[in-house]
C-alpha positions as CSV (number, residue, x, y, z in Angstrom):
1,X,0.5,-5.9,15.0
2,X,-1.1,-2.6,14.3
3,X,-2.9,-1.5,11.5
4,X,-0.1,1.0,10.9
5,X,2.0,-2.1,10.0
6,X,0.4,-5.2,8.5
7,X,2.0,-8.5,7.6
8,X,0.1,-10.8,5.4
9,X,-0.9,-14.1,7.3
10,X,1.1,-16.4,4.8
11,X,4.2,-14.1,5.4
12,X,3.8,-14.2,9.1
13,X,3.5,-17.9,9.4
14,X,6.5,-18.5,7.3
15,X,8.4,-16.3,9.5
16,X,7.1,-17.8,12.7
17,X,8.1,-21.3,11.6
18,X,11.6,-19.9,10.3
19,X,10.9,-20.5,6.7
20,X,12.4,-18.7,3.8
21,X,10.8,-15.2,2.9
22,X,12.0,-12.7,0.3
23,X,11.0,-9.1,0.2
24,X,10.0,-7.4,-3.1
25,X,9.7,-3.7,-3.8
26,X,6.8,-1.9,-5.4
27,X,8.7,1.1,-7.0
28,X,9.5,-1.0,-10.0
29,X,5.9,-1.9,-10.4
30,X,4.7,1.7,-10.4
31,X,7.7,3.7,-11.7
32,X,10.1,1.3,-13.4
33,X,8.0,0.0,-16.4
34,X,5.1,1.3,-18.6
35,X,1.5,0.8,-17.5
36,X,0.4,-2.8,-16.9
37,X,4.0,-4.1,-17.6
38,X,5.1,-3.2,-14.0
39,X,2.3,-5.6,-12.5
40,X,3.3,-8.4,-14.7
41,X,7.0,-8.1,-13.6
42,X,5.9,-7.9,-10.0
43,X,3.8,-11.0,-10.4
44,X,6.7,-12.7,-12.3
45,X,9.1,-11.9,-9.5
46,X,6.8,-13.4,-6.8
47,X,6.2,-16.4,-8.8
48,X,10.0,-16.9,-9.3
49,X,10.4,-16.7,-5.5
50,X,7.8,-19.3,-5.1
51,X,9.4,-21.5,-7.6
52,X,12.5,-21.3,-5.6
53,X,11.0,-22.6,-2.5
54,X,10.3,-19.3,-0.7
55,X,7.4,-17.1,0.1
56,X,7.3,-13.5,-1.5
57,X,6.6,-10.5,0.5
58,X,6.0,-7.5,-1.8
59,X,5.9,-4.3,0.3
60,X,3.9,-1.2,-0.4
61,X,1.9,1.6,1.7
62,X,-1.8,1.8,1.2
63,X,-4.9,2.5,3.2
64,X,-2.9,3.9,6.0
65,X,-0.8,0.8,6.5
66,X,2.6,-0.4,5.6
67,X,1.9,-3.9,4.2
68,X,4.4,-6.7,4.0
69,X,2.9,-9.2,1.5
70,X,0.5,-7.7,-0.8
71,X,-2.2,-9.7,-2.4
72,X,-2.7,-9.7,-6.3
73,X,-5.5,-6.9,-6.0
74,X,-3.2,-4.8,-3.7
75,X,-0.5,-5.1,-6.2
76,X,-2.7,-4.3,-9.3
77,X,-3.3,-0.9,-7.3
78,X,0.4,0.0,-7.7
79,X,0.2,-0.8,-11.6
80,X,-3.0,1.3,-11.9
81,X,-1.6,4.3,-10.1
82,X,1.8,4.2,-11.9
83,X,3.8,7.6,-11.7
84,X,1.0,9.1,-9.5
85,X,2.0,6.7,-6.6
86,X,4.4,8.2,-4.3
87,X,8.0,6.9,-4.3
88,X,8.3,5.7,-0.6
89,X,11.8,5.7,0.8
90,X,12.4,5.3,4.5
91,X,11.5,8.9,5.3
92,X,8.1,8.6,3.5
93,X,6.6,5.5,5.0
94,X,5.1,7.2,8.0
95,X,3.8,10.1,5.9
96,X,2.2,7.9,3.5
97,X,0.5,5.8,5.9
98,X,-0.8,8.7,8.1
99,X,-2.2,10.5,5.1
100,X,-3.6,7.3,3.4
101,X,-1.4,8.0,0.4
102,X,-0.4,5.1,-1.9
103,X,3.3,4.7,-1.5
104,X,5.6,2.5,-3.8
105,X,8.3,1.5,-1.8
106,X,12.1,1.8,-3.0
107,X,14.9,-0.5,-2.1
108,X,15.4,1.6,1.1
109,X,11.8,1.9,2.0
110,X,11.3,-2.0,1.5
111,X,14.2,-2.7,3.7
112,X,13.1,-0.7,6.5
113,X,9.8,-2.6,6.4
114,X,11.7,-6.0,6.3
115,X,13.7,-5.1,9.2
116,X,10.5,-4.4,11.1
117,X,9.2,-7.6,9.9
118,X,12.4,-9.7,10.5
119,X,13.0,-10.4,6.9
120,X,16.5,-11.2,5.9
121,X,16.4,-11.5,2.2
122,X,15.5,-8.9,-0.6
123,X,15.5,-9.1,-4.4
124,X,15.5,-6.2,-6.7
125,X,17.0,-4.9,-10.2
126,X,19.6,-2.5,-9.0
127,X,20.2,-0.5,-5.9
128,X,20.5,3.2,-5.6
129,X,23.6,5.0,-4.6
130,X,25.8,8.1,-5.4
131,X,24.3,10.1,-8.3
132,X,26.8,11.4,-11.1
133,X,27.8,14.9,-10.8
134,X,27.8,14.6,-7.0
135,X,30.4,17.3,-6.5
136,X,28.1,19.9,-8.2
137,X,24.8,18.7,-6.8
138,X,25.0,16.3,-3.9
139,X,22.5,13.4,-4.2
140,X,22.9,9.9,-2.5
141,X,20.2,7.3,-2.4
142,X,18.6,6.6,0.9
143,X,19.1,2.9,0.1
144,X,22.9,2.9,1.4
145,X,21.8,4.2,4.7
146,X,19.1,1.3,5.0
147,X,21.9,-1.2,3.8
148,X,24.2,0.0,6.6
149,X,21.5,-0.6,9.4
150,X,19.6,-3.5,8.3
151,X,20.7,-7.2,8.4
152,X,19.5,-8.5,5.1
153,X,21.0,-9.9,1.9
154,X,19.9,-8.0,-1.1
155,X,20.2,-9.6,-4.6
156,X,20.6,-7.3,-7.6
157,X,22.3,-6.8,-10.8
158,X,24.6,-4.5,-9.2
159,X,24.1,-0.6,-8.9
160,X,21.9,1.3,-11.1
161,X,24.0,2.2,-14.2
162,X,22.9,5.7,-14.2
163,X,24.6,6.4,-11.1
164,X,28.4,6.8,-10.2
165,X,29.0,3.2,-9.7
166,X,32.7,3.5,-8.5
167,X,31.8,6.0,-6.0
168,X,28.9,3.9,-4.8
169,X,31.0,0.9,-4.4
170,X,33.5,3.1,-2.3
171,X,30.7,4.3,-0.1
172,X,29.4,0.7,0.3
173,X,32.9,-0.2,1.7
174,X,32.9,2.8,4.0
175,X,29.5,1.6,5.6
176,X,31.0,-1.9,5.9
177,X,28.5,-3.5,3.4
178,X,30.2,-6.5,1.6
179,X,29.5,-6.7,-2.2
180,X,29.6,-10.4,-3.1
181,X,29.7,-11.4,-6.6
182,X,27.8,-14.5,-7.5
183,X,30.1,-16.5,-9.7
184,X,31.6,-13.1,-10.9
185,X,34.7,-11.1,-9.9
186,X,33.5,-7.6,-10.6
187,X,30.2,-5.7,-10.3
188,X,27.9,-5.6,-13.3
189,X,26.4,-2.4,-14.6
190,X,22.8,-3.4,-14.4
191,X,22.0,-3.8,-18.0
192,X,25.5,-5.1,-18.8
193,X,27.6,-8.1,-17.4
194,X,30.8,-7.0,-15.6
195,X,32.5,-3.6,-16.4
196,X,32.2,-2.4,-12.8
197,X,34.6,-2.3,-9.8
198,X,35.9,-5.6,-8.3
199,X,33.5,-7.3,-5.7
200,X,34.9,-7.7,-2.1
201,X,34.3,-11.4,-2.5
202,X,33.1,-14.0,-4.7
203,X,30.6,-16.9,-4.0
204,X,29.9,-19.8,-6.1
205,X,26.6,-21.3,-4.7
206,X,23.5,-20.1,-2.8
207,X,24.7,-22.1,0.1
208,X,28.2,-20.3,0.2
209,X,26.1,-17.0,0.1
210,X,23.9,-18.1,2.9
211,X,27.1,-19.1,5.0
212,X,28.8,-15.8,4.4
213,X,25.6,-14.0,5.4
214,X,25.2,-15.9,8.6
215,X,28.8,-15.2,9.5
216,X,28.4,-11.6,8.8
217,X,25.3,-11.2,10.9
218,X,26.7,-13.2,13.8
219,X,29.8,-10.7,13.8
220,X,27.5,-7.8,14.0
221,X,27.3,-6.8,10.4
222,X,24.4,-5.4,8.5
223,X,23.4,-5.8,4.9
224,X,25.3,-7.7,2.0
225,X,24.8,-7.0,-1.5
226,X,24.8,-10.3,-3.7
227,X,25.4,-9.0,-7.4
228,X,24.5,-11.2,-10.3
229,X,25.1,-10.6,-13.9
230,X,22.2,-10.2,-16.4
231,X,21.8,-13.2,-18.6
232,X,21.6,-11.3,-21.8
233,X,23.1,-8.0,-21.0
234,X,23.6,-5.0,-23.5
235,X,25.9,-1.8,-23.4
236,X,23.7,1.1,-22.9
237,X,26.4,3.7,-21.5
238,X,26.0,6.1,-24.4
239,X,22.3,6.2,-24.1
240,X,22.6,6.7,-20.1
241,X,24.9,9.6,-20.7
242,X,22.2,11.1,-23.2
243,X,19.4,10.4,-20.8
244,X,21.2,12.0,-18.0
245,X,21.9,15.2,-20.3
246,X,18.4,15.4,-21.2
247,X,17.4,15.1,-17.4
248,X,19.5,18.0,-16.6
249,X,18.3,20.2,-19.4
250,X,15.0,19.6,-18.1
251,X,15.9,20.2,-14.6
252,X,14.7,16.8,-13.5
253,X,16.3,15.9,-10.1
254,X,16.2,13.6,-7.1
255,X,13.8,10.7,-7.2
256,X,12.5,11.6,-10.6
257,X,15.8,11.0,-12.3
258,X,15.5,7.2,-12.3
259,X,12.1,6.7,-13.9
260,X,12.9,9.4,-16.6
261,X,16.1,7.7,-17.5
262,X,14.5,4.2,-17.5
263,X,11.7,5.5,-19.7
264,X,14.3,7.3,-22.2
265,X,16.3,4.0,-22.3
266,X,13.2,1.9,-23.0
267,X,12.1,4.2,-25.8
268,X,15.6,4.8,-27.4
269,X,16.5,1.2,-27.2
270,X,13.5,0.0,-29.0
271,X,12.3,-1.8,-26.0
272,X,15.5,-3.7,-25.3
273,X,16.5,-2.3,-22.2
274,X,12.9,-3.2,-20.8
275,X,13.3,-6.8,-21.9
276,X,16.6,-7.1,-20.0
277,X,15.2,-5.4,-16.9
278,X,12.2,-7.8,-16.7
279,X,14.4,-10.8,-17.2
280,X,17.0,-9.6,-14.5
281,X,14.4,-8.9,-11.9
282,X,12.7,-12.1,-12.3
283,X,16.2,-14.1,-12.3
284,X,17.5,-12.1,-9.2
285,X,14.3,-13.1,-7.4
286,X,14.9,-16.8,-8.1
287,X,18.6,-16.5,-6.7
288,X,17.2,-14.6,-3.6
289,X,14.8,-17.5,-3.0
290,X,17.5,-20.1,-3.4
291,X,19.9,-18.2,-0.9
292,X,17.0,-17.7,1.6
293,X,16.2,-21.4,1.4
294,X,19.8,-22.2,2.0
295,X,19.8,-20.0,5.1
296,X,16.6,-21.5,6.4
297,X,17.9,-25.0,6.0
298,X,21.5,-24.7,7.0
């Protein structure tokens, strides 16, 4: 293991022993929440993974290394940096490491690191995908390409609602990525339960999800998305449309759209979207841990 890619001893031991490990991202810590709140959410997700019987492996780029398994002090650095931390997708990992830049990994960046480490499970809030208005301004998240090449199961509350959810679901089908619904028959819309396209299959337990993942990987498949409804969802579609209109007016594009929209929603909803976002991230991490444990002990 080189200094360019570093795995924390606890994570390395769990992987060596065939234990349950769940990868977590750092973009939500640095860019997804107001200052200080992101660190609390990151630590909450880690605690949720541990409570579920698995080892958390939060990923980030710092001091010239892609690190799998940040300690508390390292995680704190991402919270302190906030929006000044670079959003590190798969293309950015080497650049951040070579330059010594602080890189908060996206879902795609985290999956790329997880693939190198041999981690099969990840938890997040919502995955990226096809942006609205794709016909006028093509924009597709690198998350999807990583899902197509990584044997991992990703637990989320569906696709980020600010995106073109039906188009993203179609592209996931094209890429051969199963979208499993955890006790649901249609994709949640991140902040709200249901409302999205039908899932490709429904599973009723962590054990069933683990069996499905094992079969998918044995047959040569890559990633699976396990979608879970938020516990106390809210409908924010009108606010999302307003936020995207404002982003276009300000000529905000690419990776800057998501943090802008999240901040807009948090402000205009009186903090309600922030609460939902926090809760679903922690709950998703708990489910990911349960599936990882079921896979490790099957």
